[in-house]
C-alpha positions as CSV (number, residue, x, y, z in Angstrom):
1,M,-22.2,17.2,40.8
2,T,-20.4,15.9,37.8
3,Q,-21.4,17.4,34.3
4,Q,-20.8,15.8,31.0
5,K,-18.2,17.6,28.7
6,S,-19.6,20.0,26.3
7,Q,-20.8,18.5,23.0
8,S,-19.8,21.5,21.0
9,R,-16.1,20.8,21.3
10,T,-13.9,19.7,18.3
11,V,-11.1,17.0,18.5
12,R,-8.4,16.4,15.8
13,V,-7.7,12.7,15.3
14,A,-5.2,10.7,13.1
15,A,-5.4,7.2,11.8
16,V,-2.0,5.7,10.7
17,Q,-1.6,3.2,7.9
18,Y,2.1,2.2,7.8
19,A,4.0,-1.0,7.1
20,P,5.5,-2.6,10.2
21,D,9.1,-3.8,10.3
22,L,9.0,-7.6,10.1
23,E,12.5,-8.1,11.6
24,T,12.6,-6.2,14.9
25,T,10.3,-4.7,17.5
26,E,12.6,-1.8,17.8
27,A,12.3,-0.9,14.1
28,T,8.5,-1.0,14.3
29,L,8.5,1.0,17.4
30,R,10.7,3.7,15.7
31,R,8.1,3.9,12.9
32,V,5.2,4.5,15.6
33,L,7.2,7.2,17.3
34,D,8.0,8.9,14.0
35,A,4.4,8.8,13.0
36,V,3.3,10.1,16.4
37,A,5.6,13.1,16.0
38,E,4.3,13.8,12.5
39,A,0.6,13.6,13.5
40,A,1.2,15.7,16.7
41,A,2.9,18.4,14.5
42,K,-0.4,18.6,12.5
43,G,-2.5,19.2,15.6
44,A,-3.6,15.6,16.3
45,Q,-4.9,15.0,19.7
46,L,-5.7,11.3,19.2
47,V,-3.5,8.9,17.1
48,V,-4.5,5.3,16.3
49,F,-2.4,2.5,14.9
50,P,-3.5,-0.8,13.4
51,E,-4.1,-4.3,15.0
52,T,-1.0,-5.8,16.7
53,F,1.2,-3.3,14.8
54,I,4.0,-3.9,17.2
55,P,6.0,-6.0,16.5
56,H,3.7,-6.9,13.5
57,Y,0.6,-8.9,12.7
58,P,1.3,-12.7,12.4
59,Y,0.5,-12.8,8.7
60,F,2.3,-16.2,8.5
61,S,-0.7,-17.8,10.4
62,A,-2.9,-17.2,7.4
63,V,-0.6,-18.5,4.7
64,L,1.4,-21.3,6.3
65,A,0.4,-24.7,7.5
66,P,0.5,-25.1,11.3
67,A,3.4,-27.5,11.2
68,A,5.4,-25.0,9.1
69,M,4.9,-21.9,11.4
70,G,7.0,-23.0,14.4
71,A,10.1,-20.9,13.8
72,E,7.9,-17.8,12.9
73,Q,5.8,-18.4,16.1
74,N,8.9,-18.6,18.3
75,R,10.3,-15.4,16.8
76,L,7.0,-13.7,17.6
77,Y,7.2,-14.8,21.3
78,E,10.7,-13.3,21.4
79,N,9.6,-10.0,19.8
80,A,6.3,-9.8,21.6
81,V,5.5,-6.8,24.0
82,R,5.7,-7.2,27.8
83,I,3.4,-5.0,29.8
84,P,5.0,-3.1,31.4
85,G,8.3,-3.0,29.6
86,P,10.5,-1.0,27.4
87,V,7.9,-0.7,24.6
88,T,5.1,0.6,26.9
89,E,7.5,3.0,28.5
90,A,8.4,4.5,25.1
91,L,4.8,4.8,24.0
92,S,3.8,6.3,27.4
93,E,6.7,8.9,27.0
94,A,5.6,9.7,23.4
95,A,2.0,10.4,24.6
96,R,3.2,12.6,27.5
97,R,5.8,14.5,25.3
98,H,3.4,15.3,22.5
99,R,0.3,15.6,24.8
100,I,-1.8,13.2,22.8
101,V,-4.0,10.2,23.4
102,L,-2.2,7.3,21.8
103,A,-3.9,4.0,20.8
104,V,-1.6,1.1,19.5
105,G,-2.2,-2.5,18.9
106,V,0.4,-5.0,20.1
107,T,1.1,-8.7,20.4
108,E,1.3,-8.9,24.3
109,R,3.4,-11.7,25.9
110,D,2.2,-12.8,29.4
111,H,4.5,-15.6,30.6
112,G,3.8,-18.5,28.2
113,S,0.8,-17.0,26.2
114,L,0.3,-14.4,23.6
115,Y,-2.6,-11.9,23.3
116,N,-4.0,-9.5,20.7
117,T,-4.0,-6.4,22.8
118,Q,-5.0,-2.7,22.3
119,L,-3.2,-0.2,24.5
120,I,-4.6,3.4,25.1
121,F,-2.4,6.0,26.7
122,D,-3.7,9.4,27.9
123,V,-1.9,12.7,27.5
124,D,-0.2,12.3,30.8
125,G,1.3,8.9,29.6
126,S,-0.9,6.9,32.0
127,L,-2.1,3.5,30.4
128,I,-6.0,3.8,30.6
129,Q,-7.0,0.7,28.7
130,K,-5.5,-2.6,27.9
131,H,-8.1,-4.6,25.9
132,R,-7.3,-8.2,24.9
133,K,-9.2,-9.5,21.9
134,I,-11.9,-11.9,23.2
135,S,-12.3,-14.0,20.2
136,P,-9.3,-14.5,17.8
137,A,-10.2,-15.5,14.2
138,P,-9.8,-19.1,13.2
139,H,-6.2,-19.0,12.0
140,E,-5.3,-16.6,14.9
141,R,-6.3,-19.2,17.5
142,L,-2.9,-20.9,16.9
143,I,-1.2,-17.7,18.0
144,W,-3.3,-15.8,20.7
145,D,-5.2,-16.8,23.8
146,E,-8.6,-15.2,24.5
147,G,-9.1,-12.1,26.4
148,D,-11.9,-11.8,29.2
149,G,-14.7,-9.4,29.9
150,T,-12.6,-7.0,32.2
151,S,-11.7,-4.7,29.2
152,I,-15.1,-4.5,27.5
153,K,-15.5,-1.0,28.8
154,V,-15.5,2.6,27.9
155,V,-12.7,4.8,29.4
156,E,-12.6,8.5,30.1
157,S,-9.8,10.3,28.3
158,T,-8.7,13.9,27.6
159,V,-10.5,13.7,24.2
160,G,-13.6,12.1,25.4
161,R,-15.2,8.7,26.1
162,L,-13.3,5.9,24.3
163,G,-14.4,2.4,23.5
164,A,-12.2,-0.1,21.5
165,L,-12.6,-3.4,19.8
166,T,-10.4,-5.3,17.4
167,C,-11.1,-6.5,13.9
168,W,-13.8,-9.3,13.9
169,E,-14.9,-8.5,17.5
170,H,-17.1,-6.2,15.5
171,Y,-19.1,-9.2,14.4
172,N,-19.9,-9.8,18.0
173,P,-23.1,-7.5,18.4
174,L,-23.2,-7.9,22.2
175,A,-19.5,-6.7,22.6
176,R,-20.5,-3.7,20.5
177,F,-23.7,-3.1,22.4
178,S,-21.8,-3.2,25.7
179,L,-19.7,-0.2,24.5
180,I,-22.7,1.5,23.1
181,A,-24.6,1.2,26.4
182,Q,-21.6,2.9,28.1
183,H,-22.0,6.0,25.7
184,E,-18.7,5.9,23.8
185,E,-18.0,9.0,22.0
186,I,-15.0,7.9,19.9
187,H,-14.8,4.2,19.0
188,I,-11.2,3.0,18.3
189,S,-11.1,0.2,15.8
190,T,-8.1,-1.7,14.5
191,Y,-8.0,-4.3,11.7
192,I,-5.2,-6.2,10.0
193,G,-5.0,-4.7,6.5
194,S,-3.1,-6.1,3.5
195,I,-4.9,-9.4,3.7
196,F,-7.9,-11.2,2.1
197,G,-8.4,-8.9,-0.9
198,P,-10.8,-6.1,-1.7
199,V,-13.9,-8.0,-0.3
200,F,-12.3,-7.7,3.2
201,S,-11.9,-3.9,2.7
202,K,-15.7,-3.6,1.8
203,Q,-16.7,-5.8,4.7
204,T,-14.6,-3.7,7.1
205,E,-16.0,-0.5,5.8
206,T,-19.6,-1.9,6.3
207,Q,-18.9,-2.9,9.9
208,L,-17.4,0.6,10.7
209,M,-20.3,2.5,9.2
210,N,-22.8,0.2,10.9
211,H,-21.3,0.7,14.2
212,A,-21.1,4.5,13.8
213,L,-24.7,4.6,13.1
214,E,-25.8,2.3,15.9
215,S,-23.6,3.8,18.5
216,G,-24.1,7.5,17.3
217,C,-20.4,7.9,17.8
218,F,-17.2,8.6,15.7
219,V,-15.2,5.6,14.5
220,V,-11.5,5.9,14.0
221,N,-10.0,2.8,12.3
222,A,-6.4,1.9,11.3
223,T,-5.1,-0.9,9.1
224,A,-1.5,-1.9,8.2
225,W,0.2,-2.0,4.8
226,L,2.6,-4.5,3.4
227,T,5.1,-4.0,0.6
228,D,5.7,-6.5,-2.1
229,E,9.0,-7.4,-0.6
230,Q,7.3,-8.0,2.7
231,R,4.8,-10.4,1.1
232,A,7.6,-12.3,-0.4
233,R,9.4,-12.4,3.0
234,I,6.3,-13.9,4.7
235,V,5.7,-16.7,2.1
236,D,7.4,-17.7,-1.2
237,D,4.3,-19.2,-2.9
238,P,2.8,-16.6,-5.4
239,D,-0.7,-17.8,-4.8
240,M,-0.4,-17.4,-1.0
241,Q,1.1,-13.9,-1.7
242,K,-2.1,-12.9,-3.3
243,V,-3.9,-13.7,0.0
244,L,-1.8,-10.8,1.5
245,T,-3.2,-8.1,-0.6
246,G,-6.1,-5.7,-0.4
247,G,-8.0,-5.5,2.8
248,C,-6.9,-2.0,3.8
249,M,-9.6,0.4,5.2
250,T,-8.0,3.1,7.3
251,A,-10.9,5.4,7.9
252,I,-12.6,8.1,10.1
253,I,-16.3,7.9,10.1
254,G,-19.0,10.2,11.6
255,P,-22.1,9.4,13.7
256,D,-24.0,9.6,10.4
257,G,-22.2,6.6,9.2
258,Q,-20.3,8.5,6.5
259,H,-16.5,9.1,6.0
260,I,-15.4,12.4,7.2
261,V,-12.3,12.2,4.9
262,P,-11.7,9.8,2.1
263,P,-10.5,6.4,3.4
264,L,-7.0,5.1,2.8
265,T,-7.1,1.7,1.0
266,D,-3.6,1.7,-0.7
267,G,-0.2,2.5,0.4
268,E,1.1,4.3,3.4
269,G,-0.3,7.5,4.9
270,I,-1.9,9.3,7.9
271,L,-5.4,10.4,7.8
272,I,-6.4,13.4,9.8
273,A,-9.8,14.8,10.5
274,D,-11.6,17.2,13.0
275,L,-14.4,15.6,14.9
276,D,-17.3,18.1,15.8
277,F,-19.0,16.5,18.8
278,S,-22.2,18.4,18.1
279,A,-22.7,15.7,15.4
280,I,-23.2,13.0,18.2
281,T,-26.1,15.2,19.6
282,N,-27.6,15.5,16.0
283,A,-27.5,11.7,15.7
284,K,-28.7,10.8,19.1
285,R,-31.8,13.2,19.1
286,I,-33.2,11.0,16.2
287,R,-32.0,7.5,17.4
288,D,-30.4,6.9,20.8
289,S,-30.1,3.1,20.8
290,V,-29.5,3.0,24.5
291,G,-31.9,5.8,25.3
292,H,-35.2,7.0,23.9
293,Y,-34.9,4.5,21.0
294,S,-34.3,1.4,23.2
295,R,-36.6,-1.1,25.1
296,P,-34.7,-2.3,28.1
297,D,-38.0,-3.7,29.5
298,L,-37.8,-6.2,26.5
299,F,-34.1,-6.6,25.9
300,S,-31.1,-6.6,28.3
301,L,-27.4,-7.6,28.3
302,A,-25.2,-9.3,31.0
303,V,-21.5,-8.9,30.9
304,H,-19.1,-11.0,32.9
305,S,-16.6,-8.4,33.7
306,K,-14.6,-10.1,36.5
307,P,-11.3,-11.7,35.8
308,T,-11.0,-15.5,35.9
309,P,-7.6,-16.3,37.5
310,H,-6.2,-19.9,37.5
311,I,-5.8,-19.8,41.3
312,R,-8.4,-18.5,43.6
313,A,-8.0,-18.3,47.4
314,I,-11.1,-19.5,49.3
315,A,-12.1,-16.8,51.9
316,S,-14.3,-17.3,54.8
317,S,-17.1,-15.7,53.0
318,E,-17.2,-18.5,50.5
319,T,-18.4,-22.1,50.7
320,V,-17.3,-25.2,48.8
321,R,-20.0,-27.3,47.2
322,R,-18.0,-30.6,47.1
323,D,-20.7,-32.5,45.3
324,A,-20.1,-30.2,42.3
325,D,-16.5,-29.2,43.0
326,V,-17.1,-25.5,42.5
327,V,-16.5,-22.4,44.6
328,V,-19.6,-20.3,45.1
329,D,-19.7,-16.8,46.6
330,S,-22.0,-17.1,49.8
331,A,-23.8,-14.0,48.6
332,V,-25.0,-15.7,45.5
333,N,-27.9,-18.2,45.5
334,P,-26.2,-21.4,44.4
335,E,-29.4,-22.5,42.6
336,Q,-28.9,-19.5,40.2
337,E,-25.5,-20.4,39.5
338,A,-26.4,-24.0,38.5
């Protein structure tokens, strides 16, 4: 019989708000490894980095016209992270050496396509989650392909049950509910940072607080920082440089929807906080949105969690409906699929 972990335990977490290096993947990776060492020295058991921090977020996609971004897009392809590869090996080794759970956002290259991907490594260095953002924002659709439903899942880790979403995926209430229904204890959230001004910071904070309340879990969010020199490097138009300001909300929020420590909205730094898991029990005894405060007899959610490959072998257990030119599992009623 498997029992749940004790709800009286405490986990120390860290959320990192650093500037990436806009020139090389290796330089940004060094920043990550240095921050991991610093956070681990302070007792952190979970360390979270921003959205696509390695090699860096494609800020150019928000401030350049599509026809003007070809060179930067090609450079992003060259610097993107292959999984597995040297970058993931270095991250795995850092998690193992420091005995921490490590969550890092990367731009992943899979052959000819790029993805906005969150990676989570457990304390033994194993990769326990690779989540591809399912819906890139409008300007991001020129950069990243869409993920599928295979990674909308909660994973077991040394520090607890972890769910993860990226940026505006939090505007998809069904994606969030799927993780809530899987009883996440710590929600790992990553956003851009240094973009779209102070209103974006406030919107992000509202999303994080709302998810913590609805899920009854902790939320650890990391956003990135840009220096003035980096803004000028991305775009030379002063008006467009203003777009690349504000928007930072590195935060650690409790199940009551409140900040455990003051958020970081300006400059670089590492937030550290202790998560008392008894706060989850205290929240859920009042409102468990997937338990005593839910109505599954009235509302339910279907998640398509199987991969959708481009090539699919037709086994003997499958039949071909030639009139519709589709492949249907024989165990499924074709009329239900129509």
